[in-house]
N, C-alpha and C positions, 0 to 999 in steps of 0.2 A: 385507762387502757381499753381499747376497743378493737375487736377483730370480727370480721364477717366471713361467713362461708362463701362458697362459690356455686352452690347447688341452685337449681331452678325451683320455683315453688311447686309443691306437690298437692294433689287433690286432697289427700288425707295424710296427716302426720301420724306416725306410729310411736308406740312406747319405746321400741328399740332405737328409733331415730333420736328421741329425746335423751335416752341414756348415752348414746354415742356423743351427743352434743355436750352433755354434762362432763364427760371425760375430756373432750377437747377443751372445754372452758377451763377445767382444772389445770390442764397443761399450759394453756395460754396465761393463766393467772398466777403462776408460781413466782415466788420471790426468793432469790438467793441471798442467804445470810452468811455470816462468817463460818458457821459450823454445821449448817443444815440448809435444806431447801424447803421453804414453807409453802404449803399448798392451800388453795381456798377450800373451805369446808362448809360454807353457808351459800346456798344457791336459791335464788328467786327465779322461777321459771314462768314466763309469760306466754300465753297462747291466745290465738283468736277465739272469741266466745264459742263458735261452733265446735272447734277442736277441743276446747276445755269441756264443754257439755258432753262430748262423746267419751272423754277419758276420765272425768272426775269420779265415776263410780268405781274405777279400778286403780285410782291413784295411789292407794296405800300399798297395793301389791307392786305397782310400778316403782314407787319410792324404795321399797325393800330391795327389789332387784337392782336399782340404781346404786344403792349403798354398797351392795355386794360387789358390783362392777367397779366402783371407785376404789374400794379396799383392795380388790384383786389387782388393779392397775398399779397402785402404789407399791404393793408387794412385788410386782413384776419389775418395776423400776429399781427397787432396792436390791432385788436378787441379781439383776444384771450388773450390779456394782455401781453405787453412787459416785458422783463426780469427786475428784480429789480436791481437797483444800490445799492451796499453795503452802508447802512446808509443813503439812499436817495430815491428819487422818481424812478418810473419805467423808463426804457429806451425805447425810441421809435425808430422804424425802419424808416430811412429817406434816401433820396438821396441828393447829393450835388448840383444838378441842378434841374430846374423846370420841365424838360421834359426828356423823354428817347431818346437816339440816337441809332438807329439800322441801320446797313448797311450790305448788302450782297456783297460778293466778290467771283469771280470765281478764284479758285486755279489753276494757270497756271504753278506751279512748282512741280507738282506731289506729293504734301504733303498730300492731303486729298483724300482717296479712294472714289469710287462711293458708294452712300448710307450712307455716313458718313457726319457729320458736325463738324467743329472745331470752337469754340467760344472763343474769347479773349475779356475780359472786363476790364474797369477801373472805379475808383470811380469818376474821374473828368478829365477835360482836362489837368490839371497839376497833374502828378503822385505824390502820397504821398511817401515821403522818406521811404524806408524799405518795401514798399508794391508794389509787382510786378504784381498785377492784377490776375485775375482768368483765367485759360486756361482749357477748358473742351472739350471732344470729346464724340461722341455717342457710338462708339465701343471702346473696350479696347485696347488702344495704347497710346504711348507718343505723346503729341501735337508736330507738326512738323513745323508749320508756325513760322518764326522767329519774335522776338520782333521788330527788325528794319523794317521788312516789314509791320507789323501791324501799327507801328508809321507812316510810309510813306503813307500807304493807308488811314489811318484815317485823316492825315493832308491834303491830296489831295481832300477829299470828305466832310470834315466838312464845313458847310455853316455858314458864318458870317453874321450878320444883315446888310442890305443895309445902314442904317444910325445909327451911334453910337454917342450919344450926350456927353457921358462922360465915363471915366473908374474909377473903384474903385478897388484898390489893397489892399490886407490884408492877414493876416495869422491867421487862427483859428485852431481848433482841427483837421480839415481835411487837413491841410497843406497850402502852399502858394496858393492864389487864385486871379483871376482877374474877375471882374464883369463888363459887358458892359451895360451901361444905354441906352436903346433904346425906352423908353416911357417917358411921361411928368411927371408922378408921380410914385414913388416907395416907398415901405415900407421896413424897415430893422429891423431885430431882430431875436430871436430864433424861432419864429413862434410856431406852434403846430398843433395837429390833427384837431382842430376846429378853427385855426387862420392862414390864408394864409399870408405870407410875400413874397415880390419879391426877396429879398436877405436874405436867411436864414443863420444865423451865428451859427456854431457848437462850442459852448463854454458853460461855466457854467451859473447858473441861476442868477448871478449878472446882466447879460444882460436881459432886459425885452423881453417878447415875441414879442411885437411891440415897438421897442426902438426909432427909428428915422424915420422921414418922409422927403423925398426930393421932391421938386416940381420945374418943369421947366416952364418958361413962353414961350409959343411957339412964341410969337411975337418978343421978344428980345433975347431969348436963355439964359437968366439969370436964375440961380438956387437959390432956397431958402431952408433952413433947419429948422426943428422944432424938439425939444426934446419931446418925449412922454413917458419917462422912469421913473422908481423909483430911479435909482442910478446915473443918470446924463449923459450928453453928453458935450464934450469939443470941441470947434472949435478953432484950432491953439492955444491951451493952455488956452482958456478962457471958463469957464463953461457957458452954455446957460441956460436961464430961461425956465422952463418947460412950454410948450404950446405956446410959443411966436415964431413966424416965423421970421427968420433973413436971410439976404443975405448971400449966400454961394459963396466965391471967386472962381475964375476959378481953382486955385490950393489951396488945403487946407488939413490939417491933422485933422481928426475927431476922438476924443477919445470916446470910448464906455465903460462907467461904469468903467473906469480905468482898464479894462480887456484887451482890444485890440485896435488897431488903424487902421483906414481906411485912405488910401491915395487917395484923390479925385482929378481928373484932367478933366476939361471940354474940349471938342474938339470943335474947332471953324472952 
């Protein structure tokens, strides 16, 4: 997916212009699913070296403002009333991760002219099959930064948590995913505008908004699981009693409402 703006080159690009382009890129890159509208949350921002040199000293402040602006725009879209799903509930605008990732890069290959910005975005760390991300430019031209370069730059700058206690691998409506457990308690489910979950699953409403809870004992490192759902949770093929916490083995398959499976593996 590639879209260009219609503006003419400016002498100097401003932080506000970059933020406005991030919002436009997010709108261009949205992907409509059965029960929600998924938005890009990873943004690689390419600038002419002169523009980058001028803005790099304040990029942390600019990224903080950009994240606030993106969050506010999503809230605005949802407040106006998400689109209806045919024969069902309204669709909510969502992202596949809990936070935005924005990184500025100096274009050293003469792809981005001075006064322009080229933004490449993705829905998640793992690209969705058939979805090539959104590529936008401020001025009217074809995006010139290659996909291979974007992938290389993103891989070299993405920060992983210092300590990962476990991995959860699964596939939902947003594609194959890996979630890194970095805290002692996490909630799993569809979530919602008024209900935060640590691991949001993009799937149908057979899965509860808060379906599963996982808890780690900091002293022993052992995990426990509890079913909080309407339609059930299975641990290695055995249905769990609702509301009863049970030991979670270091390797386990967790069935979620007979809709999808989570592959859990603790790290020791």
